[in-house]
C-alpha positions in Angstrom: 76.3 117.9 58.2 73.4 121.0 59.2 72.2 118.1 62.4 75.4 117.7 63.8 76.7 121.8 63.6 73.7 122.1 65.7 74.7 120.0 68.1 78.2 120.8 68.6 76.9 124.5 68.7 74.3 123.7 71.7 76.8 122.1 73.2 79.3 124.0 73.2 77.1 125.9 74.7 76.0 124.3 77.3 79.3 124.0 78.4 79.8 127.4 78.5 77.4 128.3 80.6 78.0 124.9 83.0 81.6 126.5 83.4 80.3 129.8 84.2 77.9 128.2 86.8 81.0 126.4 88.0 83.3 129.2 88.2 80.8 131.2 90.0 79.9 128.1 92.4 83.3 127.7 93.3 83.8 130.8 94.7 81.9 130.2 97.6 83.6 126.6 98.2 85.8 127.1 101.1 90.1 126.3 100.4 91.5 124.1 104.0 94.6 126.7 103.3 92.0 129.2 104.7 90.7 127.7 107.4 91.6 128.6 111.1 92.8 125.8 113.6 90.5 124.9 116.6 92.8 125.0 120.6 90.7 122.0 121.2 89.4 119.9 119.2 87.1 115.9 118.9 88.8 113.2 119.3 89.2 111.7 115.0 89.0 107.6 113.5 91.1 107.8 110.2 88.6 104.6 108.1 91.7 103.7 105.4 90.2 101.1 103.3 93.5 98.8 101.1 93.4 96.9 98.6 96.6 95.9 97.0 98.7 99.0 97.9 102.0 97.8 98.5 104.1 100.2 96.3 101.1 103.4 97.6 100.7 102.6 101.3 104.1 103.0 103.2 104.0 106.8 101.9 100.6 107.4 102.7 100.2 106.0 106.1 103.6 107.8 106.7 101.9 110.9 106.3 99.0 109.4 108.3 101.4 109.7 111.3 102.8 112.7 110.8 99.3 114.4 111.2 99.5 117.2 113.7 96.2 115.9 115.8 95.8 115.7 119.8 93.2 112.9 119.4 93.9 110.2 116.7 93.0 106.6 116.2 94.1 105.0 112.7 92.5 102.0 111.5 93.3 100.5 108.2 91.4 97.7 105.9 93.5 95.1 104.3 90.6 94.3 102.5 91.4 90.7 100.4 95.0 91.7 99.6 96.6 89.4 97.2 100.1 91.5 97.2 102.1 93.0 100.7 99.0 95.2 101.9 98.9 93.3 104.7 102.7 93.1 106.2 103.4 96.8 105.9 100.2 97.1 108.1 101.6 94.2 110.2 105.4 96.0 110.1 103.8 99.3 110.9 101.3 98.2 113.2 104.3 97.1 116.0 106.1 100.4 114.8 103.2 102.3 116.0 100.5 101.9 118.3 98.2 104.7 116.7 97.6 102.2 114.1 95.4 98.9 114.3 95.3 97.1 111.3 92.4 95.3 110.2 92.2 91.8 108.4 89.4 91.0 105.8 89.5 87.6 104.3 86.3 87.1 102.9 82.9 90.0 101.2 80.3 88.9 102.3 77.3 88.8 99.5 75.3 91.8 98.6 78.6 94.7 99.5 81.4 96.1 97.0 84.4 95.8 98.5 85.2 99.2 99.6 81.9 99.6 101.1 82.3 97.0 103.2 86.1 98.1 104.2 85.3 101.3 105.8 81.9 99.8 107.4 84.5 97.3 108.8 86.7 100.0 110.4 84.2 102.1 111.4 82.3 99.6 113.3 85.7 99.3 115.6 86.7 103.2 115.5 86.3 104.7 119.2 86.2 108.4 117.4 83.9 110.8 117.7 84.4 112.1 114.0 85.2 109.8 111.1 88.1 110.1 108.5 87.2 107.7 105.6 90.1 107.8 102.8 92.2 106.1 100.8 95.6 103.8 100.7 97.2 106.0 98.6 96.3 109.5 99.8 98.9 111.8 101.2 98.0 114.6 104.1 99.7 117.4 104.8 100.3 117.8 108.4 97.7 120.9 109.3 94.9 119.2 107.0 92.7 117.3 109.1 93.2 119.7 112.0 91.8 122.4 109.8 89.1 120.2 108.3 88.1 119.3 112.0 87.6 122.9 112.1 85.8 123.7 109.2 83.2 120.9 110.3 83.3 122.1 114.6 82.8 125.9 113.4 80.4 125.2 110.5 78.0 122.9 113.0 77.8 120.5 109.9 77.1 117.3 110.2 79.7 115.6 106.8 82.3 117.2 105.0 83.7 116.5 101.6 87.1 117.6 100.3 88.9 117.5 97.0 92.6 116.8 97.4 95.2 118.1 94.7 95.8 115.2 92.9 99.3 114.4 92.1 101.6 112.3 90.3 98.9 111.9 86.9 100.0 111.5 83.7 98.5 113.6 80.8 95.3 111.0 79.9 94.7 111.0 84.2 94.7 114.7 84.4 93.1 115.3 81.6 90.0 112.6 83.2 89.7 113.9 86.3 89.7 117.5 84.8 86.3 116.2 82.5 84.8 114.2 85.6 85.4 117.5 88.1 84.0 119.7 85.4 80.9 117.6 84.7 80.3 117.1 87.9 80.5 120.3 88.9 78.3 121.4 86.2 75.4 118.6 87.5 75.9 117.8 91.4 76.2 121.4 91.8 78.3 120.9 95.2 78.2 125.0 96.7 74.3 125.0 96.5 74.5 121.2 99.0 74.3 123.6 101.9 71.1 124.6 100.8 68.7 123.0 102.6 65.7 124.2 99.8 68.0 123.3 97.0 68.0 119.8 95.2 71.3 119.9 95.0 
């Protein structure tokens, strides 16, 4: 019993110290809502990987098409879907010239599906910047303008953005909270910009 109690105390101490470090570190990470938008921005190609996303695809695509961004190309890769995903992409592409659907019918040996879908989309992209996203992500109209402005102003080569999780039930909310906590404690993403840091 003493061993279990000791183990529980050590685990709690590690989590508390990690959570304090995470809270301090997260203050160093910016929020897109606070970013100013630049007037002149480079062309962006959005590459969307979609596999069996017929339930959420139309809503997500509508948000991408509403993005307030001047030079935008949208490539949606239907990754071997067995539902109505391909039909939705084709229907929207008939109305929207900015959307280019790409069909993937087979997965080459050695590839993971999503990685291959994103690679396939990137291969036909013409933008100076690539935005990789999923077919169930809904964007605020100014999100891309703000994100690219942050990247250009900061002279970044890569920018990762954490989404706000919506429509999550209690189990998914707990999972995302736990994942965020443990990922932050382990990876310390606020240290990634420091060249001499292991992060």
